[in-house]
PASEBA-1860 file (N, C-alpha, C; in nm, 3 decimals):
! residues 279
1> MLNHDLSR> 0.083/-0.121/0.000/0.000/0.000/0.000/0.087/0.126/0.000 ~ 0.196/0.127/0.081/0.282/0.245/0.088/0.349/0.270/-0.046 ~ 0.401/0.163/-0.108/0.466/0.180/-0.238/0.366/0.229/-0.343 ~ 0.243/0.182/-0.335/0.141/0.228/-0.429/0.114/0.377/-0.409 ~ 0.109/0.418/-0.284/0.088/0.560/-0.251/0.202/0.644/-0.309 ~ 0.326/0.599/-0.288/0.441/0.675/-0.337/0.444/0.678/-0.489 ~ 0.411/0.566/-0.552/0.411/0.561/-0.699/0.310/0.659/-0.757 ~ 0.191/0.667/-0.695/0.089/0.760/-0.743/0.137/0.905/-0.730
9> RLDRMLQG> 0.198/0.934/-0.618/0.247/1.071/-0.595/0.362/1.104/-0.690 ~ 0.451/1.008/-0.710/0.562/1.029/-0.802/0.511/1.047/-0.944 ~ 0.417/0.964/-0.986/0.361/0.976/-1.121/0.298/1.114/-1.141 ~ 0.231/1.161/-1.040/0.167/1.293/-1.050/0.273/1.402/-1.073 ~ 0.384/1.391/-1.000/0.491/1.489/-1.016/0.555/1.479/-1.154 ~ 0.577/1.356/-1.201/0.640/1.338/-1.332/0.551/1.386/-1.445 ~ 0.420/1.389/-1.421/0.326/1.438/-1.522/0.311/1.589/-1.521 ~ 0.387/1.655/-1.433/0.385/1.801/-1.429/0.301/1.862/-1.321
17> IRRADDLD> 0.240/1.779/-1.236/0.160/1.831/-1.124/0.253/1.838/-1.003 ~ 0.300/1.956/-0.972/0.403/1.973/-0.869/0.339/2.016/-0.737 ~ 0.336/1.924/-0.642/0.275/1.952/-0.512/0.375/1.924/-0.401 ~ 0.389/2.020/-0.312/0.486/2.006/-0.203/0.453/1.888/-0.113 ~ 0.325/1.862/-0.088/0.289/1.753/0.001/0.327/1.617/-0.058 ~ 0.322/1.604/-0.192/0.365/1.479/-0.255/0.514/1.456/-0.230 ~ 0.593/1.560/-0.250/0.737/1.546/-0.232/0.771/1.522/-0.086 ~ 0.698/1.586/0.005/0.717/1.560/0.149/0.696/1.412/0.180
25> RIFLALRD> 0.587/1.355/0.129/0.556/1.215/0.158/0.663/1.122/0.101 ~ 0.716/1.157/-0.015/0.821/1.074/-0.075/0.947/1.076/0.011 ~ 0.992/1.195/0.050/1.112/1.205/0.133/1.091/1.137/0.269 ~ 0.975/1.157/0.329/0.948/1.097/0.460/0.949/0.945/0.453 ~ 0.894/0.890/0.346/0.888/0.744/0.333/1.025/0.684/0.304 ~ 1.107/0.757/0.227/1.237/0.702/0.187/1.343/0.713/0.296 ~ 1.326/0.807/0.389/1.434/0.832/0.486/1.461/0.712/0.576 ~ 1.362/0.627/0.599/1.381/0.512/0.688/1.403/0.382/0.612
33> RPGARPSV> 1.409/0.388/0.480/1.432/0.267/0.403/1.577/0.221/0.420 ~ 1.601/0.090/0.420/1.740/0.040/0.426/1.821/0.098/0.310 ~ 1.942/0.142/0.340/2.027/0.199/0.237/1.990/0.340/0.195 ~ 1.912/0.408/0.277/1.872/0.546/0.244/1.997/0.633/0.231 ~ 2.003/0.713/0.125/2.116/0.802/0.104/2.114/0.913/0.210 ~ 2.234/0.957/0.254/2.238/1.058/0.360/2.159/1.185/0.329 ~ 2.167/1.235/0.205/2.096/1.360/0.175/1.945/1.340/0.176 ~ 1.898/1.224/0.128/1.754/1.196/0.129/1.705/1.181/0.273
41> REVGDFIA> 1.781/1.110/0.353/1.744/1.093/0.494/1.741/1.229/0.565 ~ 1.839/1.313/0.534/1.847/1.443/0.601/1.730/1.533/0.562 ~ 1.695/1.537/0.435/1.580/1.618/0.394/1.453/1.566/0.460 ~ 1.437/1.433/0.463/1.322/1.375/0.531/1.317/1.411/0.678 ~ 1.433/1.413/0.742/1.438/1.451/0.884/1.402/1.597/0.903 ~ 1.445/1.684/0.813/1.408/1.825/0.822/1.257/1.842/0.808 ~ 1.196/1.765/0.718/1.051/1.773/0.701/0.979/1.728/0.829 ~ 1.032/1.622/0.891/0.969/1.568/1.011/0.993/1.654/1.134
49> HRDQRQKG> 1.111/1.714/1.143/1.150/1.790/1.264/1.217/1.919/1.220 ~ 1.139/2.021/1.194/1.193/2.145/1.140/1.233/2.245/1.248 ~ 1.189/2.224/1.372/1.207/2.328/1.472/1.354/2.348/1.511 ~ 1.419/2.246/1.563/1.557/2.259/1.608/1.630/2.127/1.587 ~ 1.725/2.127/1.495/1.796/2.005/1.459/1.910/1.981/1.557 ~ 1.920/1.858/1.607/2.025/1.824/1.703/2.116/1.712/1.654 ~ 2.087/1.657/1.535/2.170/1.551/1.479/2.155/1.550/1.328 ~ 2.242/1.473/1.263/2.237/1.464/1.119/2.355/1.534/1.053
57> PVTQKARD> 2.376/1.511/0.922/2.490/1.569/0.851/2.495/1.721/0.854 ~ 2.379/1.787/0.842/2.377/1.933/0.842/2.418/1.986/0.979 ~ 2.365/1.925/1.084/2.401/1.968/1.220/2.549/1.946/1.246 ~ 2.601/1.830/1.208/2.743/1.801/1.230/2.830/1.898/1.151 ~ 2.793/1.927/1.027/2.872/2.020/0.946/2.870/2.159/1.008 ~ 2.755/2.205/1.056/2.747/2.336/1.119/2.833/2.341/1.245 ~ 2.828/2.236/1.324/2.910/2.233/1.446/3.058/2.230/1.412 ~ 3.096/2.157/1.308/3.237/2.151/1.269/3.285/2.286/1.217
65> IFTSSRSW> 3.202/2.353/1.137/3.240/2.484/1.084/3.252/2.584/1.199 ~ 3.163/2.575/1.296/3.171/2.662/1.413/3.302/2.640/1.489 ~ 3.338/2.513/1.511/3.463/2.480/1.580/3.583/2.531/1.502 ~ 3.582/2.509/1.370/3.692/2.552/1.285/3.706/2.704/1.285 ~ 3.596/2.775/1.268/3.601/2.920/1.259/3.642/2.982/1.393 ~ 3.590/2.929/1.502/3.624/2.984/1.634/3.773/2.967/1.662 ~ 3.827/2.849/1.631/3.970/2.825/1.652/4.054/2.916/1.564 ~ 4.015/2.930/1.438/4.091/3.014/1.345/4.090/3.159/1.391
73> LRVSIMQE> 3.974/3.209/1.433/3.965/3.347/1.479/4.050/3.371/1.604 ~ 4.042/3.279/1.698/4.114/3.297/1.824/4.266/3.287/1.807 ~ 4.309/3.190/1.727/4.454/3.165/1.715/4.517/3.252/1.606 ~ 4.459/3.251/1.487/4.522/3.320/1.374/4.494/3.470/1.373 ~ 4.376/3.511/1.414/4.339/3.652/1.408/4.365/3.724/1.541 ~ 4.318/3.665/1.650/4.335/3.729/1.780/4.469/3.697/1.847 ~ 4.542/3.603/1.787/4.674/3.563/1.839/4.667/3.514/1.984 ~ 4.560/3.443/2.017/4.546/3.388/2.152/4.613/3.250/2.158
81> PATLDDIR> 4.668/3.214/2.273/4.727/3.080/2.286/4.617/2.974/2.284 ~ 4.650/2.857/2.230/4.553/2.748/2.223/4.613/2.623/2.286 ~ 4.530/2.548/2.355/4.577/2.423/2.414/4.583/2.315/2.307 ~ 4.652/2.208/2.337/4.659/2.094/2.245/4.519/2.041/2.217 ~ 4.434/2.039/2.320/4.298/1.988/2.302/4.218/2.077/2.208 ~ 4.237/2.210/2.217/4.168/2.304/2.127/4.208/2.278/1.982 ~ 4.338/2.262/1.960/4.388/2.240/1.824/4.342/2.105/1.773 ~ 4.341/2.004/1.860/4.294/1.871/1.818/4.149/1.876/1.772
89> KAAEANLR> 4.065/1.945/1.849/3.922/1.954/1.812/3.905/2.025/1.678 ~ 3.981/2.134/1.657/3.973/2.206/1.530/4.022/2.118/1.416 ~ 4.130/2.044/1.439/4.186/1.957/1.335/4.090/1.846/1.297 ~ 4.026/1.785/1.396/3.930/1.679/1.368/3.808/1.733/1.294 ~ 3.765/1.855/1.331/3.652/1.918/1.261/3.690/1.946/1.116 ~ 3.807/2.001/1.094/3.851/2.033/0.958/3.869/1.908/0.873 ~ 3.912/1.799/0.936/3.926/1.673/0.862/3.790/1.624/0.813 ~ 3.686/1.644/0.894/3.551/1.604/0.852/3.497/1.698/0.744
97> IATDMQLE> 3.530/1.827/0.753/3.477/1.925/0.659/3.544/1.915/0.522 ~ 3.675/1.899/0.520/3.751/1.907/0.395/3.711/1.798/0.297 ~ 3.712/1.832/0.170/3.688/1.733/0.065/3.816/1.653/0.041 ~ 3.803/1.540/-0.025/3.921/1.460/-0.059/4.016/1.542/-0.146 ~ 3.962/1.621/-0.238/4.045/1.703/-0.325/4.123/1.808/-0.247 ~ 4.058/1.871/-0.148/4.126/1.971/-0.066/4.239/1.909/0.015 ~ 4.214/1.791/0.069/4.318/1.725/0.148/4.438/1.688/0.062 ~ 4.412/1.632/-0.054/4.523/1.593/-0.142/4.600/1.714/-0.192
105> ASLGFKRA> 4.530/1.824/-0.220/4.597/1.944/-0.269/4.685/2.007/-0.161 ~ 4.641/2.002/-0.035/4.714/2.068/0.074/4.817/1.978/0.139 ~ 4.789/1.848/0.146/4.878/1.756/0.217/4.952/1.660/0.124 ~ 4.895/1.632/0.009/4.960/1.541/-0.084/4.924/1.395/-0.062 ~ 4.826/1.368/0.025/4.782/1.231/0.045/4.634/1.228/0.079 ~ 4.578/1.108/0.082/4.434/1.090/0.092/4.384/1.098/0.236 ~ 4.251/1.093/0.250/4.185/1.112/0.379/4.230/1.009/0.483 ~ 4.236/0.883/0.445/4.274/0.780/0.541/4.413/0.805/0.597
113> AARTALAQ> 4.506/0.844/0.509/4.642/0.873/0.552/4.645/0.998/0.641 ~ 4.562/1.099/0.607/4.556/1.220/0.689/4.500/1.189/0.827 ~ 4.399/1.104/0.833/4.340/1.066/0.961/4.444/0.995/1.049 ~ 4.519/0.904/0.990/4.622/0.832/1.065/4.733/0.926/1.111 ~ 4.779/1.014/1.022/4.887/1.106/1.057/4.845/1.201/1.168 ~ 4.719/1.248/1.164/4.670/1.337/1.269/4.664/1.266/1.403 ~ 4.610/1.145/1.404/4.600/1.069/1.530/4.738/1.042/1.588 ~ 4.834/1.009/1.503/4.969/0.981/1.551/5.036/1.108/1.603
121> AVRRLEGG> 5.012/1.221/1.535/5.069/1.348/1.582/5.016/1.385/1.720 ~ 4.886/1.371/1.739/4.826/1.403/1.869/4.880/1.310/1.977 ~ 4.894/1.183/1.945/4.945/1.085/2.041/5.088/1.120/2.083 ~ 5.172/1.155/1.987/5.310/1.191/2.021/5.316/1.318/2.104 ~ 5.239/1.419/2.067/5.241/1.545/2.141/5.188/1.528/2.283 ~ 5.087/1.446/2.299/5.035/1.420/2.433/5.138/1.350/2.519 ~ 5.226/1.272/2.456/5.331/1.201/2.529/5.460/1.280/2.540 ~ 5.458/1.407/2.495/5.576/1.492/2.505/5.681/1.462/2.399
129> RQPTPRER> 5.642/1.398/2.290/5.736/1.365/2.182/5.704/1.447/2.058 ~ 5.801/1.457/1.969/5.783/1.533/1.847/5.726/1.446/1.735 ~ 5.627/1.495/1.664/5.574/1.419/1.550/5.675/1.412/1.436 ~ 5.655/1.319/1.347/5.737/1.314/1.226/5.700/1.433/1.137 ~ 5.785/1.467/1.040/5.752/1.580/0.950/5.615/1.564/0.884 ~ 5.579/1.443/0.842/5.449/1.418/0.779/5.336/1.442/0.878 ~ 5.354/1.395/1.001/5.252/1.414/1.104/5.239/1.561/1.142 ~ 5.354/1.630/1.153/5.352/1.771/1.190/5.282/1.853/1.082
137> KTFDYLGS> 5.309/1.823/0.956/5.244/1.895/0.846/5.092/1.879/0.853 ~ 5.047/1.757/0.880/4.904/1.731/0.889/4.843/1.804/1.008 ~ 4.907/1.795/1.122/4.858/1.858/1.244/4.851/2.010/1.228 ~ 4.957/2.071/1.172/4.960/2.216/1.158/4.856/2.266/1.060 ~ 4.840/2.195/0.949/4.743/2.239/0.848/4.600/2.227/0.902 ~ 4.563/2.109/0.950/4.426/2.088/0.995/4.396/2.165/1.122 ~ 4.497/2.187/1.204/4.474/2.256/1.331/4.464/2.407/1.319 ~ 4.510/2.463/1.206/4.511/2.609/1.193/4.424/2.661/1.079
145> AFIWNPAF> 4.376/2.572/0.993/4.299/2.617/0.876/4.155/2.650/0.915 ~ 4.092/2.730/0.831/3.947/2.752/0.841/3.888/2.698/0.711 ~ 3.824/2.581/0.720/3.770/2.514/0.602/3.619/2.506/0.616 ~ 3.549/2.535/0.508/3.404/2.513/0.513/3.351/2.477/0.375 ~ 3.268/2.377/0.375/3.200/2.327/0.257/3.056/2.298/0.295 ~ 2.963/2.301/0.199/2.823/2.270/0.232/2.807/2.125/0.276 ~ 2.703/2.100/0.353/2.673/1.962/0.394/2.635/1.879/0.273 ~ 2.558/1.936/0.182/2.528/1.870/0.055/2.476/1.975/-0.043
153> TGAEVLKD> 2.467/1.934/-0.169/2.428/2.025/-0.276/2.296/1.979/-0.340 ~ 2.239/2.068/-0.419/2.118/2.030/-0.491/2.141/1.913/-0.584 ~ 2.258/1.910/-0.650/2.289/1.800/-0.741/2.297/1.668/-0.667 ~ 2.350/1.670/-0.544/2.359/1.546/-0.464/2.220/1.495/-0.426 ~ 2.132/1.585/-0.385/1.996/1.544/-0.348/1.925/1.482/-0.467 ~ 1.937/1.545/-0.582/1.871/1.493/-0.703/1.921/1.354/-0.739 ~ 2.053/1.337/-0.738/2.109/1.206/-0.773/2.069/1.099/-0.672 ~ 2.080/1.132/-0.543/2.045/1.035/-0.439/1.898/0.996/-0.447
161> LEDMLGEL> 1.811/1.094/-0.468/1.668/1.066/-0.476/1.637/0.982/-0.600 ~ 1.694/1.018/-0.711/1.671/0.943/-0.836/1.721/0.800/-0.823 ~ 1.840/0.782/-0.765/1.896/0.647/-0.748/1.806/0.562/-0.659 ~ 1.760/0.620/-0.548/1.676/0.543/-0.455/1.543/0.504/-0.519 ~ 1.480/0.596/-0.589/1.352/0.567/-0.653/1.367/0.456/-0.757 ~ 1.480/0.457/-0.828/1.504/0.353/-0.926/1.531/0.218/-0.862 ~ 1.615/0.218/-0.759/1.651/0.093/-0.691/1.531/0.027/-0.624 ~ 1.438/0.108/-0.575/1.321/0.055/-0.507/1.208/0.017/-0.603
169> GLMRKVDH> 1.232/0.037/-0.732/1.132/0.001/-0.832/1.015/0.097/-0.840 ~ 1.032/0.216/-0.783/0.923/0.314/-0.786/0.926/0.399/-0.913 ~ 1.038/0.391/-0.985/1.050/0.470/-1.107/1.112/0.383/-1.215 ~ 1.048/0.382/-1.333/1.097/0.303/-1.445/1.208/0.379/-1.518 ~ 1.284/0.306/-1.599/1.392/0.370/-1.674/1.341/0.482/-1.763 ~ 1.222/0.460/-1.821/1.168/0.562/-1.912/1.125/0.689/-1.839 ~ 1.118/0.683/-1.704/1.072/0.798/-1.626/1.185/0.894/-1.589 ~ 1.310/0.852/-1.611/1.421/0.933/-1.561/1.428/1.071/-1.626
177> ASFRSCRD> 1.398/1.079/-1.755/1.400/1.209/-1.821/1.295/1.302/-1.759 ~ 1.176/1.249/-1.731/1.071/1.330/-1.668/1.112/1.372/-1.528 ~ 1.180/1.281/-1.456/1.226/1.316/-1.322/1.323/1.434/-1.327 ~ 1.413/1.432/-1.422/1.512/1.540/-1.430/1.449/1.673/-1.468 ~ 1.331/1.668/-1.530/1.260/1.793/-1.559/1.202/1.855/-1.432 ~ 1.201/1.777/-1.323/1.149/1.826/-1.194/1.260/1.884/-1.106 ~ 1.382/1.892/-1.160/1.497/1.927/-1.076/1.479/2.059/-1.002 ~ 1.433/2.164/-1.071/1.419/2.294/-1.005/1.317/2.287/-0.892
185> FIILHVVT> 1.205/2.220/-0.918/1.101/2.207/-0.816/1.154/2.134/-0.692 ~ 1.228/2.026/-0.713/1.280/1.948/-0.600/1.380/2.030/-0.520 ~ 1.472/2.097/-0.589/1.573/2.177/-0.519/1.508/2.292/-0.443 ~ 1.415/2.362/-0.507/1.346/2.472/-0.439/1.269/2.423/-0.318 ~ 1.211/2.304/-0.329/1.137/2.250/-0.215/1.232/2.225/-0.097 ~ 1.349/2.173/-0.124/1.447/2.151/-0.016/1.483/2.284/0.049 ~ 1.498/2.388/-0.032/1.526/2.522/0.022/1.416/2.565/0.117 ~ 1.290/2.547/0.078/1.179/2.589/0.164/1.174/2.509/0.294
193> VMHGSSIL> 1.216/2.383/0.288/1.213/2.297/0.406/1.321/2.338/0.507 ~ 1.441/2.369/0.456/1.552/2.403/0.546/1.543/2.547/0.597 ~ 1.489/2.637/0.515/1.476/2.778/0.552/1.388/2.791/0.677 ~ 1.435/2.866/0.776/1.358/2.888/0.897/1.382/2.787/1.007 ~ 1.457/2.681/0.975/1.492/2.583/1.079/1.610/2.637/1.160 ~ 1.646/2.567/1.264/1.762/2.606/1.344/1.840/2.482/1.386 ~ 1.964/2.505/1.422/2.054/2.397/1.461/2.103/2.423/1.602 ~ 2.101/2.321/1.685/2.152/2.334/1.821/2.301/2.302/1.820
201> LEGGDRAD> 2.383/2.402/1.852/2.527/2.384/1.854/2.571/2.332/1.989 ~ 2.694/2.283/1.995/2.749/2.239/2.122/2.758/2.358/2.216 ~ 2.721/2.339/2.340/2.720/2.449/2.435/2.584/2.514/2.448 ~ 2.489/2.471/2.364/2.353/2.521/2.378/2.317/2.638/2.289 ~ 2.414/2.696/2.217/2.382/2.805/2.126/2.301/2.753/2.008 ~ 2.223/2.844/1.947/2.140/2.808/1.835/2.183/2.885/1.711 ~ 2.188/2.816/1.598/2.219/2.881/1.470/2.095/2.873/1.382 ~ 2.043/2.989/1.345/1.924/2.993/1.261/1.964/2.979/1.114
209> MAAGFSNR> 1.878/2.913/1.037/1.906/2.888/0.896/1.815/2.975/0.809 ~ 1.872/3.031/0.703/1.795/3.118/0.616/1.843/3.103/0.472 ~ 1.749/3.107/0.380/1.780/3.099/0.238/1.816/3.237/0.186 ~ 1.883/3.239/0.071/1.919/3.364/0.006/2.010/3.337/-0.113 ~ 2.057/3.444/-0.176/2.152/3.426/-0.286/2.254/3.540/-0.290 ~ 2.288/3.594/-0.173/2.386/3.702/-0.165/2.528/3.645/-0.161 ~ 2.562/3.570/-0.264/2.697/3.516/-0.279/2.753/3.559/-0.413 ~ 2.879/3.535/-0.435/2.947/3.584/-0.555/2.883/3.532/-0.683
217> EGRLEVRA> 2.834/3.408/-0.679/2.774/3.349/-0.799/2.625/3.382/-0.813 ~ 2.565/3.440/-0.709/2.422/3.470/-0.715/2.335/3.346/-0.716 ~ 2.383/3.237/-0.655/2.308/3.111/-0.653/2.230/3.097/-0.523 ~ 2.116/3.033/-0.533/2.037/3.007/-0.412/2.111/2.913/-0.319 ~ 2.104/2.941/-0.191/2.168/2.859/-0.090/2.090/2.872/0.040 ~ 2.122/2.784/0.135/2.070/2.797/0.271/2.189/2.805/0.364 ~ 2.192/2.910/0.445/2.304/2.933/0.536/2.260/2.919/0.682 ~ 2.355/2.882/0.765/2.337/2.890/0.910/2.417/3.009/0.960
225> WLSVKDLP> 2.357/3.089/1.044/2.427/3.207/1.098/2.490/3.172/1.232 ~ 2.622/3.164/1.231/2.698/3.122/1.348/2.746/3.245/1.425 ~ 2.746/3.235/1.556/2.791/3.344/1.642/2.904/3.294/1.732 ~ 3.021/3.356/1.718/3.136/3.324/1.805/3.140/3.432/1.912 ~ 3.102/3.395/2.033/3.084/3.495/2.140/3.203/3.507/2.235 ~ 3.291/3.403/2.238/3.400/3.408/2.336/3.521/3.481/2.280 ~ 3.497/3.601/2.225/3.600/3.690/2.173/3.576/3.828/2.231 ~ 3.674/3.920/2.222/3.650/4.056/2.273/3.523/4.119/2.215
233> KPVFMPAC> 3.497/4.092/2.087/3.372/4.134/2.024/3.310/4.013/1.956 ~ 3.180/3.988/1.979/3.116/3.874/1.912/3.127/3.885/1.761 ~ 3.147/3.772/1.696/3.157/3.767/1.551/3.043/3.682/1.496 ~ 2.972/3.735/1.398/2.863/3.661/1.334/2.905/3.628/1.191 ~ 2.887/3.504/1.153/2.927/3.466/1.018/2.829/3.364/0.960 ~ 2.805/3.374/0.829/2.718/3.277/0.764/2.798/3.157/0.714 ~ 2.741/3.038/0.725/2.804/2.917/0.674/2.704/2.847/0.583 ~ 2.739/2.831/0.457/2.650/2.765/0.361/2.643/2.617/0.392
241> LFWTDLDG> 2.521/2.566/0.411/2.501/2.424/0.439/2.431/2.352/0.325 ~ 2.356/2.425/0.243/2.293/2.365/0.125/2.318/2.459/0.008 ~ 2.391/2.411/-0.091/2.430/2.492/-0.206/2.360/2.441/-0.331 ~ 2.309/2.533/-0.413/2.241/2.494/-0.536/2.306/2.565/-0.655 ~ 2.272/2.518/-0.774/2.318/2.586/-0.895/2.208/2.672/-0.956 ~ 2.104/2.699/-0.878/1.991/2.778/-0.929/2.018/2.927/-0.916 ~ 2.001/2.998/-1.025/2.018/3.143/-1.025/1.911/3.207/-0.936 ~ 1.954/3.287/-0.839/1.861/3.344/-0.743/1.759/3.436/-0.808
249> VGHCGQAL> 1.803/3.525/-0.895/1.711/3.621/-0.957/1.607/3.549/-1.042 ~ 1.650/3.445/-1.114/1.558/3.375/-1.203/1.463/3.281/-1.134 ~ 1.492/3.246/-1.007/1.410/3.148/-0.937/1.338/3.205/-0.815 ~ 1.334/3.338/-0.804/1.263/3.402/-0.693/1.156/3.495/-0.748 ~ 1.041/3.498/-0.679/0.934/3.589/-0.718/0.967/3.733/-0.684 ~ 0.887/3.824/-0.735/0.913/3.967/-0.718/0.914/4.011/-0.572 ~ 0.830/3.950/-0.490/0.823/3.992/-0.349/0.959/3.977/-0.281 ~ 1.029/3.867/-0.309/1.160/3.845/-0.248/1.267/3.932/-0.311
257> LEDPRRWQ> 1.253/3.959/-0.439/1.352/4.040/-0.508/1.342/4.187/-0.471 ~ 1.222/4.232/-0.439/1.200/4.375/-0.413/1.210/4.414/-0.267 ~ 1.186/4.319/-0.176/1.184/4.352/-0.033/1.263/4.249/0.046 ~ 1.388/4.279/0.085/1.472/4.182/0.160/1.407/4.134/0.289 ~ 1.317/4.213/0.347/1.255/4.173/0.474/1.166/4.051/0.457 ~ 1.120/4.024/0.334/1.031/3.910/0.311/1.104/3.777/0.328 ~ 1.240/3.779/0.324/1.316/3.656/0.344/1.304/3.606/0.488 ~ 1.256/3.690/0.577/1.238/3.649/0.716/1.110/3.567/0.735
265> EPLEIDTD> 1.029/3.557/0.633/0.903/3.483/0.640/0.923/3.339/0.592 ~ 0.830/3.248/0.626/0.834/3.114/0.567/0.823/3.124/0.416 ~ 0.880/3.028/0.345/0.882/3.031/0.199/0.804/2.914/0.140 ~ 0.758/2.933/0.018/0.692/2.827/-0.057/0.726/2.843/-0.205 ~ 0.682/2.750/-0.287/0.698/2.761/-0.431/0.564/2.807/-0.487 ~ 0.564/2.920/-0.558/0.437/2.977/-0.605/0.391/2.909/-0.735 ~ 0.281/2.955/-0.788/0.222/2.892/-0.908/0.309/2.909/-1.032 ~ 0.403/3.004/-1.027/0.497/3.022/-1.137/0.623/2.937/-1.121
273> GKLAPLG> 0.625/2.854/-1.014/0.742/2.769/-0.990/0.860/2.844/-0.931 ~ 0.832/2.958/-0.866/0.941/3.038/-0.808/0.928/3.045/-0.657 ~ 1.039/3.075/-0.593/1.042/3.088/-0.447/0.970/3.215/-0.407 ~ 0.883/3.205/-0.306/0.802/3.320/-0.266/0.768/3.311/-0.118 ~ 0.737/3.425/-0.054/0.688/3.420/0.085/0.559/3.340/0.091 ~ 0.541/3.266/0.200/0.421/3.185/0.215/0.299/3.278/0.219 ~ 0.208/3.258/0.122/0.093/3.346/0.112/-0.034/3.286/0.170
END
């Protein structure tokens, strides 16, 4: 019965009838399936629990970026001394944030080797010994860098959702072209789901999430606004957690384009297929 329900909703979307509740039901049903992709599970979790997120890839990424940025500001900008434990936490956060390409470009080796070198460096320093040059390079880079990448992208959500629907037999091979025609609707829907949510950071602080496109490329994204308070002056910074390739001007209605204050309201997809304040 559940698969029949999902198939009917999916067919409706593929036929051009775009309804947010259909997509919600699809994400909610798929998030608990065995082998659920992380991005699909995360979107489903946001739909189910939008108030304050305390777990999941987006929450972990926000917490890691907060740890990385706070350490970088205190050590590199404010020139404050840092304990070994502070640097270790920043290094572990940066190791989780960095892409494989970033690690190879900066260190010259892959993630597994970087993880081993970092652990060995920390172990030697805790024992009062000097790390090897390879370990020291890894420790210094990861412990002092400020790295941030989105938790996932619109392209990742689309691929993960398409793969799951195909593997579960809910979508036939001939339906894939129609599915890809829904890409803007699906990505915009994820934006509306994440916009207005919040993330509980370690220590009890809250980071509010908001959509927008005030970036160099003018692309729609969802950011978490992080606040580093344990400095002489509090620092507020945005961290992109969901990045899309959608042009902001072309995918937003006039209300959002003309009045920045409307971004503080809940969002929906209007009848023109554009992002708009909930009417």
